[in-house]
C-alpha positions as CSV (number, residue, x, y, z in Angstrom):
1,X,11.1,-27.3,-25.6
2,X,9.8,-27.2,-22.1
3,X,8.0,-24.0,-20.1
4,X,9.9,-22.4,-17.5
5,X,8.6,-20.0,-14.8
6,X,10.8,-18.0,-13.0
7,X,10.1,-15.8,-10.1
8,X,12.1,-12.8,-9.0
9,X,12.6,-10.2,-6.5
10,X,14.4,-7.6,-7.4
11,X,15.4,-4.7,-5.6
12,X,12.3,-2.2,-4.2
13,X,12.5,1.6,-5.4
14,X,14.0,1.4,-8.3
15,X,12.1,3.2,-11.1
16,X,9.9,1.6,-13.7
17,X,11.8,2.0,-16.6
18,X,14.8,0.1,-15.1
19,X,12.6,-2.8,-14.3
20,X,11.1,-2.5,-17.7
21,X,14.7,-2.7,-19.0
22,X,15.6,-6.0,-16.9
23,X,12.3,-7.7,-18.7
24,X,13.2,-6.5,-21.8
25,X,16.6,-7.7,-21.7
26,X,15.4,-11.0,-20.5
27,X,12.7,-11.2,-22.8
28,X,14.7,-10.2,-25.8
29,X,17.5,-12.9,-24.7
30,X,14.9,-15.9,-24.5
31,X,13.2,-14.7,-28.0
32,X,16.3,-14.6,-30.1
33,X,17.5,-18.3,-29.0
34,X,14.1,-19.3,-30.6
35,X,12.1,-19.0,-27.3
36,X,8.7,-17.8,-26.5
37,X,7.5,-15.3,-23.8
38,X,4.2,-17.1,-22.5
39,X,3.5,-14.6,-19.7
40,X,4.7,-11.3,-17.9
41,X,3.7,-10.3,-14.3
42,X,4.3,-7.6,-12.4
43,X,3.4,-7.8,-9.3
44,X,4.8,-4.7,-7.6
45,X,6.5,-3.9,-4.4
46,X,6.1,-6.3,-1.8
47,X,7.4,-6.0,2.1
48,X,9.5,-9.3,1.9
49,X,8.9,-12.3,4.6
50,X,12.0,-11.4,6.2
51,X,14.9,-9.5,5.7
52,X,17.3,-10.6,3.2
53,X,20.6,-10.1,2.2
54,X,21.8,-9.5,-1.1
55,X,24.6,-7.5,-3.2
56,X,26.2,-6.6,-0.2
57,X,23.0,-5.0,1.4
58,X,19.7,-5.9,3.5
59,X,16.6,-5.3,1.7
60,X,13.4,-5.4,3.7
61,X,11.0,-4.8,0.3
62,X,11.4,-5.9,-2.8
63,X,9.2,-5.9,-6.4
64,X,8.1,-9.1,-7.5
65,X,8.3,-10.5,-11.3
66,X,6.7,-13.7,-12.8
67,X,8.0,-15.0,-15.7
68,X,6.8,-17.8,-18.2
69,X,9.0,-18.9,-21.0
70,X,8.8,-21.5,-23.6
71,X,12.9,-22.2,-24.2
72,X,15.4,-24.8,-24.6
73,X,17.3,-25.7,-21.7
74,X,20.8,-24.5,-22.7
75,X,18.8,-21.6,-23.2
76,X,17.4,-21.9,-19.7
77,X,20.8,-22.0,-18.2
78,X,22.1,-18.9,-19.8
79,X,18.9,-17.1,-18.5
80,X,20.2,-18.3,-15.0
81,X,23.6,-16.9,-15.1
82,X,22.8,-13.7,-16.9
83,X,20.0,-13.3,-14.1
84,X,22.6,-14.4,-11.2
85,X,24.9,-11.8,-12.2
86,X,22.2,-8.8,-12.3
87,X,22.9,-6.8,-9.8
88,X,19.0,-5.9,-9.5
89,X,17.5,-9.2,-9.1
90,X,17.8,-10.0,-5.2
91,X,16.5,-13.8,-5.6
92,X,14.9,-16.0,-7.9
93,X,13.6,-19.1,-8.8
94,X,13.2,-20.9,-11.9
95,X,11.3,-23.8,-12.5
96,X,11.0,-26.1,-15.4
97,X,7.0,-26.8,-15.5
98,X,5.6,-30.5,-15.2
99,X,4.6,-32.0,-18.4
100,X,4.9,-29.0,-20.9
101,X,6.2,-28.6,-24.3
102,X,5.9,-26.4,-27.2
103,X,3.4,-28.8,-28.5
104,X,1.4,-28.0,-25.3
105,X,0.7,-24.6,-27.0
106,X,-0.3,-25.0,-31.0
107,X,0.6,-26.5,-33.7
108,X,3.4,-24.0,-34.8
109,X,7.0,-24.4,-35.4
110,X,9.7,-23.0,-32.9
111,X,10.4,-20.6,-35.3
112,X,7.1,-19.5,-35.8
113,X,5.9,-19.0,-32.5
114,X,9.2,-17.4,-31.7
115,X,7.9,-14.8,-34.4
116,X,4.5,-14.7,-32.8
117,X,5.8,-13.7,-29.0
118,X,8.6,-11.2,-30.4
119,X,5.7,-9.2,-32.0
120,X,3.5,-9.8,-28.6
121,X,6.8,-8.3,-27.0
122,X,6.6,-5.4,-29.0
123,X,2.4,-5.0,-28.7
124,X,3.0,-5.0,-25.1
125,X,6.0,-2.8,-25.2
126,X,4.0,-0.1,-26.8
127,X,0.8,-0.6,-24.7
128,X,3.3,-0.2,-21.6
129,X,2.2,-3.5,-20.1
130,X,6.1,-4.7,-19.5
């Protein structure tokens, strides 16, 4: 399974619990499909370089979030579809990182990696980092 990086711009001014809910929903979907959450970064609200139109509104600010997942290509396609349908997401880009696979992350089986990812997500959730 390759490593994917997703950079997304979500609505600005949305309360932190809504952003947390979106990230949890995406991460849970990936881990339920034997994927692994490698990294989640919330860069906070930023002024956008240009005014963008999304969901019949114009936006000048957005919250930028970067996520890295190890997942199968079919899971990536479904995640792409879910993000496209989510009203909180203004824009996103899903990229497959070059020359990466599960083997580069260690010697664990995909099922064990998924369990480690679930535990990591729970720990991050409890600490309020997600």
